[in-house]
Structure formats: C-alpha cells, structure tokens
N, C-alpha and C positions, 0 to 999 in steps of 0.2 A: 504494500500500500504506500509506504514512504517513497519507494522508487518511482511509482506512478505519479505521485504528487510532485516530486522533484523534476521529473521529465516534463510534466505539464507546465510547471512554472518556468522552466528553461525555454520551452517552446513558446510560451506567451511572451517572454522577454525578447526573444528573437523576432517574433511576429510584430510586436509593438514597436520595436526599434528600427524596423526596415521599411516604414511607409513614407519615407522622405522623398519628395520630388524636388530636385535641385532648382534653386532660384526662387523658392516660395517660402513664405512664412508657414510654420506648421499649422495645418488645419485651414489654410486659405489658398486661393489661387493667385494672390497678389505677388507679382514678380518683384524681387528685390534686386536692385542694380548695385554692383560693387562700386564703392568710392574709387575714383580714378587714382587716388594716392596709393591704394593698396599694392599695386604692382611695383611701385618704387620703394615702398616701405618694407616689404617682406623680402628677406634674403635667405640664402641657404648655407652660409658659411658661419658656423658658430664661433670659430676663432676670431674672425674679423668683427663679428658683433661684440664679442667680449672686449676686444681692443678698443672699439668705439665707445663702449660702455665705461671703460676706464677713464676716458677723457671727458665724456659727456655727463657722467654721474647717473646715467640711466641704468635700469635693470635689463636683463636679457630674458625675453619671453620666447620659449621654444614650443612649437607645435609639432608633435610627432603625429603624422597623418597618413592615411591611405586615401589620397586625394581623388582617385578615380574609381574606387570600389567600395568605400566604407560610408554607408549612409549617414551615420552620426558625424563623421568627419566633414562630409560635404555640407551638412546642415550647419555645423559650427562655422565653417568657412563662409557660407552664404549669409547666414543670419547674424553673425557676430564679427568675425575677424576681418571682414572687408567692408564693414559699415562705418559711417562717419562717427558715431558715438564712441566706438572702440578706437578708431584711428586717431581721433582728437586726443584722447587720453594717451595713446601709445606715442604720439609725436613728441610729447613732453616727458614721458616716463620710461619708455621701453625701446629696446632694440629688438626687432622682430625676426625670428628665424623659423623657417619651415624645414622640417626633416621629413621627406616624403618617401613613401613605400608604394609607388603605383604598381598596378598589375597590368594595365592596358595601354599605358603610354611608355615610350622608351625613356630610359634613364642611363646615363653614362655609367659604365662599370665601376670606375673609381669612386663616383658619387654613391653608388649603391653600396659598395663595401664600406665607405666612410659612414654612411647612414646606419648600416647594420652595427658597426662598431659603437656608434653613439647610443643606439638602442640598447645594446648590451651594457654599456657603461652606466646608463641611467635606469637600467632594469625595466624597460618598457615592456609591458605584458599585453597591452590592449591599445586600441586606437579609438578616438584621439587620446593622447596623453599630453598634458600641458605642464611645462615646468618653468618657473620663474626663478632666476638666480641672480646673484650680484655679479659684478665684473670679475671677481676672483673665482667664481664657480660655486659658491655656497648656495645650496638650494633653499629658497625662502618659501616656496609654495609649489605644490604638485596637485594636479587634478586629473582624473581619468574619466572618460566618457563625456557626454554632452547632455546637460539637463534641460535642453530645449528653451533656454532663456533667450530673450532677444538681446540685442547689443546693449541697450541702455541698462537693463537689469544686470547683465553679465559684468559690465564695466563698473557699475556701482558696487557690486560684490567684490570685484577684484581690487578696487581702490580701498575698500574697507579692510580686506585681507592684508594688503601690502602697506597700508598706512600712508599712502601718498596719492 
C-alpha cells in the first residue's frame, strides 16, 4: 500500500510539473516577452563573473538549467530570469551566469565538460538549481526547483534572503 501511495505521489508531481508552455504565465495564454537586456546580462563563464564581482561588489547568481528540455527551467527563465523586475535588481546586485545542460541544441564539448565539472563541484542533483555566492565563492543561498513565482515575487524573496 505504501509503495502504491509513493508511486502515485511521484506520478502526480511529474504530471503537475510538466504542463508549462514556454513564453506564458502559468495558467494563462499571455505571452511574456524577455527584456532585451537579458541576452547581454547573462553569461556562461563563472570565473569571469567572479572576477567582475570582485571589482563591482556584486554577488554571483548561477542558474544550472536544462534550457531546452526541462519545463521548470524554461518557466523560470521565461517568467523570472528574463523579466524586467528581476533584471533591474540583478543590474545593481548580481553577476548572472547560466550553466546549461541542453539535450536538443548543440553545445561545445569543452563547455559541456566544464559545465559537468561545475555541476559536480556544486552537487547539482536537479534542475533548475540556483546558487548565489560572493566573489570568493562562498555560497550564500541555494534553491532547487521553481515554485512558479512571477518575477516580482521571486525578486522580493531573493532581496529578503540576500539582505540587499
């Protein structure tokens, strides 16, 4: 009986987590357009972001993602990480780094190996995993999954957590 309950709960969690349609708010057909700044603000080089953070006084925000296959990752990207409310906060406080594990788009072999090494180093077990660290690499915050918050609520919570 317990096994049946566990499998039912696992099945429900997968079923409920996979109903995302890219580019929409959860539960609506409203298309969210990414802020044009997003492409310029997000990088993929953690070492460079840490070097910039040392001179700017910002923190480093890392998004471990499966950008082209992970519904919660795509939802987080569309609903939060590319939206003005988050990017306004990030411009003043964060160096943004995406560590991607795509399945359907090509990725350079050296980048793939570097990303795998970072995932091992930071013990990434699921996607999305978000890590905020200081310039020296001390982890200040870690979050796994996406709770379906919109950009404003996500950013308010992040500000409170980081105290800035």
